[in-house]
C-alpha positions, 0 to 999 in steps of 0.5 A: 710572332709570340713564342711561349717557352715553358722551361729553360732549355726548351727554346725554338732552336732551329725553328727560331733560326729559320723563322728569324732568317725569313725576317720574322720577329720573334717575341720570346716570352719565358713565363717560367722566368717571370715574363707575363704572357700577354692577355691578347694576341692583338699585336701578333701575326703568329703564335708558337707554343713550345714544349716542357716537362710538365703536362697540360694540367700541371698548374701547380708546376706551371701556373701560367698554363691556363693563360696559355690555353686562353691564348690558344683559344683566341688563336683558334677563334681567329684562325691565327697561324699557330703551331703547338709543339709537344706540350703546346699540342697538348695545351691546344687539345685541352683548349679546344675540348679534346682529352689528354692522358698519360701515355702507356708507351712514352716516346723518347728519341728518334721515332718514325711517323706515318702520314695520314690521307688528309696530310696530302692536302695540308699545306704544311704536311703535303711535301712530307706525305708525298715523300718516299723516304721514311719520316722521322722526328725527335720525340720526348713525351709522357702525355698524349692526346687521347681524343682530338677536339671536334673538327680537328683533322688528323695528319700524322700517327705513329706506332705508339701514339695515335695522334702525332699531328692535327690541324684545326681550321686552316692555320692552327696545327699541333704536333706531338713530336719535336720538329725544332730540335737536333741532337745538341738541343736534347743533350741535356734533357735527361739531366742529372735525373735520368730515372724516367729514361732508364725506366723506359730501358733507355740510355740517355747518351745512346738516345742523343747519339742516335739522333745525332746520326740523323741530324742532317735529315732532321735539319733538312726535313724539319727546317723546311717545315719551319720555312713553310710555317713561316710562309703561312704566317707571312701570307696570312699577314699580307692578306690581313693587310690587304683587307 
């Protein structure tokens, strides 16, 4: 499986732990550190595109973004098991003809998500849609999908952001939130420049503490989500071998 990391400190976190525990091999590519993204996905049975502080159009900051978009187009064309997280979802939106804009109400920290009706029929999201418990996840984004790509199936929404998750085809998903992280993973995301968070009226240590109080919930819910996505990769790979 190819994993694209766009920035230091934004790795696959608990997703990586869950997927490797299933025996999946992760080829972690760090273009920010000079690793070249592959030209094709021929050698891979899955694609995981992670987040980053840049937006999907910030080629000056991240000149490899057009290559990542090209890989996402390949994945959609093949219906290759794919998950785009935060920036990864925004890149997927752009790759498939949708629109991304700067959010009027950025989301940072722990936020509640609302499943939409199609989620109950989705192999990744059905268990979340069927649960009676509130669904929460970590958010950290200043960009958002304004218009979904043609044919995309909306799965989750929130009070501040209409498009929190969607599916294209049967095996390609994008999520605006961060299912992969826990409090320890985001502790340094504010960094020395906490101006953007302060501008939102947020105290960075308080954001981390609130997430920490929900770590057990986040580990259980999104760890199981990672397991389901790993199972999709394995199932598609097995079906491909049989054919």
